[in-house]
C-alpha atoms as an extended CHARMM CRD file, in Angstrom:
* protein
*
        73  EXT
         1         1  MET       CA             72.4090000000       92.1310000000       93.2260000000  PROA      1               0.0000000000
         2         2  ALA       CA             75.4130000000       91.3480000000       91.0070000000  PROA      2               0.0000000000
         3         3  LYS       CA             78.3970000000       89.6350000000       92.5530000000  PROA      3               0.0000000000
         4         4  LYS       CA             81.3630000000       91.9930000000       92.8490000000  PROA      4               0.0000000000
         5         5  ILE       CA             84.7340000000       90.4660000000       91.9480000000  PROA      5               0.0000000000
         6         6  GLN       CA             87.7240000000       91.7510000000       93.8730000000  PROA      6               0.0000000000
         7         7  LYS       CA             90.7940000000       92.5450000000       91.8280000000  PROA      7               0.0000000000
         8         8  ILE       CA             93.6020000000       91.2160000000       93.9740000000  PROA      8               0.0000000000
         9         9  LEU       CA             97.0560000000       91.8580000000       92.5430000000  PROA      9               0.0000000000
        10        10  ILE       CA            100.0140000000       89.6090000000       93.2350000000  PROA      10              0.0000000000
        11        11  ARG       CA            103.6390000000       90.3670000000       92.4660000000  PROA      11              0.0000000000
        12        12  GLN       CA            105.4020000000       88.3700000000       89.7880000000  PROA      12              0.0000000000
        13        13  LYS       CA            107.8520000000       87.0120000000       92.3810000000  PROA      13              0.0000000000
        14        14  THR       CA            104.9420000000       85.7460000000       94.4960000000  PROA      14              0.0000000000
        15        15  LEU       CA            103.3370000000       84.1230000000       91.4460000000  PROA      15              0.0000000000
        16        16  MET       CA            106.6160000000       82.3830000000       90.5780000000  PROA      16              0.0000000000
        17        17  GLU       CA            106.7580000000       81.0250000000       94.1400000000  PROA      17              0.0000000000
        18        18  MET       CA            103.1030000000       79.8830000000       93.9580000000  PROA      18              0.0000000000
        19        19  LEU       CA            103.8120000000       78.0280000000       90.7050000000  PROA      19              0.0000000000
        20        20  ASP       CA            107.1600000000       76.7430000000       92.0440000000  PROA      20              0.0000000000
        21        21  LEU       CA            109.0230000000       78.0740000000       89.0020000000  PROA      21              0.0000000000
        22        22  SER       CA            112.4640000000       79.5740000000       88.5890000000  PROA      22              0.0000000000
        23        23  SER       CA            112.8030000000       82.8200000000       86.6520000000  PROA      23              0.0000000000
        24        24  SER       CA            113.7800000000       80.9810000000       83.4840000000  PROA      24              0.0000000000
        25        25  GLY       CA            110.9330000000       78.4730000000       83.9020000000  PROA      25              0.0000000000
        26        26  PHE       CA            108.4490000000       81.2920000000       84.4330000000  PROA      26              0.0000000000
        27        27  TYR       CA            109.5600000000       83.1810000000       81.3070000000  PROA      27              0.0000000000
        28        28  GLU       CA            109.4720000000       79.9480000000       79.2880000000  PROA      28              0.0000000000
        29        29  LEU       CA            105.9030000000       79.3100000000       80.4530000000  PROA      29              0.0000000000
        30        30  LYS       CA            104.8570000000       82.8470000000       79.4550000000  PROA      30              0.0000000000
        31        31  ARG       CA            106.5430000000       82.4320000000       76.0660000000  PROA      31              0.0000000000
        32        32  ARG       CA            104.9700000000       79.0960000000       75.1600000000  PROA      32              0.0000000000
        33        33  ASP       CA            101.4560000000       79.5990000000       76.5740000000  PROA      33              0.0000000000
        34        34  PRO       CA             99.5840000000       82.4140000000       74.8000000000  PROA      34              0.0000000000
        35        35  LYS       CA             96.7080000000       82.0830000000       77.2850000000  PROA      35              0.0000000000
        36        36  PHE       CA             98.9180000000       82.9120000000       80.2650000000  PROA      36              0.0000000000
        37        37  PRO       CA             97.5910000000       86.0610000000       81.9930000000  PROA      37              0.0000000000
        38        38  LYS       CA             99.2190000000       89.3400000000       80.9970000000  PROA      38              0.0000000000
        39        39  PRO       CA            100.9790000000       91.3990000000       83.6800000000  PROA      39              0.0000000000
        40        40  ILE       CA            100.1140000000       94.8800000000       84.8340000000  PROA      40              0.0000000000
        41        41  LYS       CA            103.2820000000       96.9650000000       84.9650000000  PROA      41              0.0000000000
        42        42  ASP       CA            103.7160000000       99.5830000000       87.6920000000  PROA      42              0.0000000000
        43        43  GLY       CA            105.5120000000      102.1100000000       85.5070000000  PROA      43              0.0000000000
        44        44  ASN       CA            106.9990000000      102.3600000000       82.0380000000  PROA      44              0.0000000000
        45        45  SER       CA            110.5240000000      101.1240000000       82.6620000000  PROA      45              0.0000000000
        46        46  GLN       CA            111.5820000000       97.5660000000       81.9640000000  PROA      46              0.0000000000
        47        47  GLN       CA            112.4680000000       97.1560000000       85.6480000000  PROA      47              0.0000000000
        48        48  ALA       CA            109.0280000000       98.3270000000       86.8370000000  PROA      48              0.0000000000
        49        49  PRO       CA            107.3480000000       95.7540000000       89.0770000000  PROA      49              0.0000000000
        50        50  ALA       CA            104.8880000000       93.4210000000       87.3510000000  PROA      50              0.0000000000
        51        51  PHE       CA            101.6430000000       92.3900000000       88.9980000000  PROA      51              0.0000000000
        52        52  TYR       CA             99.0790000000       89.7760000000       88.0010000000  PROA      52              0.0000000000
        53        53  VAL       CA             95.3510000000       89.7320000000       88.7080000000  PROA      53              0.0000000000
        54        54  TYR       CA             94.8230000000       86.7710000000       91.0440000000  PROA      54              0.0000000000
        55        55  GLU       CA             91.4400000000       85.8740000000       89.5230000000  PROA      55              0.0000000000
        56        56  GLU       CA             92.9380000000       85.7080000000       86.0010000000  PROA      56              0.0000000000
        57        57  VAL       CA             95.7000000000       83.3940000000       87.2400000000  PROA      57              0.0000000000
        58        58  ARG       CA             93.1590000000       81.2280000000       89.0780000000  PROA      58              0.0000000000
        59        59  CYS       CA             90.9890000000       80.9180000000       85.9320000000  PROA      59              0.0000000000
        60        60  TRP       CA             94.0610000000       80.0780000000       83.8320000000  PROA      60              0.0000000000
        61        61  LEU       CA             94.9970000000       77.3040000000       86.2820000000  PROA      61              0.0000000000
        62        62  ILE       CA             91.4450000000       75.9150000000       86.2510000000  PROA      62              0.0000000000
        63        63  ASP       CA             91.4990000000       75.8750000000       82.4310000000  PROA      63              0.0000000000
        64        64  ARG       CA             94.8200000000       73.9970000000       82.5060000000  PROA      64              0.0000000000
        65        65  MET       CA             93.4630000000       71.4460000000       84.9820000000  PROA      65              0.0000000000
        66        66  ASN       CA             90.3230000000       70.9350000000       82.8930000000  PROA      66              0.0000000000
        67        67  ALA       CA             92.3900000000       70.5230000000       79.7250000000  PROA      67              0.0000000000
        68        68  ARG       CA             94.5080000000       67.9430000000       81.5100000000  PROA      68              0.0000000000
        69        69  GLY       CA             91.3840000000       65.8560000000       82.0760000000  PROA      69              0.0000000000
        70        70  ASN       CA             90.4460000000       66.0900000000       78.3820000000  PROA      70              0.0000000000
        71        71  GLU       CA             93.7960000000       64.9680000000       76.9730000000  PROA      71              0.0000000000
        72        72  GLY       CA             93.4840000000       61.6910000000       75.1790000000  PROA      72              0.0000000000
        73        73  SER       CA             89.6920000000       61.9810000000       74.8310000000  PROA      73              0.0000000000
């Protein structure tokens, strides 16, 4: 039987707290890292809440940690 992956969504504010980033630091990170997970917007307006898939964020962090170990190799 195939393993089912749960799609847990976290709010952008929660993600910023998890990463210990200010708003400006968070937007800078999104701007400079093209591999950063894309948000899911809850609506069409610019003020609509943004959510992120927890598993995508977790994989992105693992990739960053692995890349950190390969720097200078």
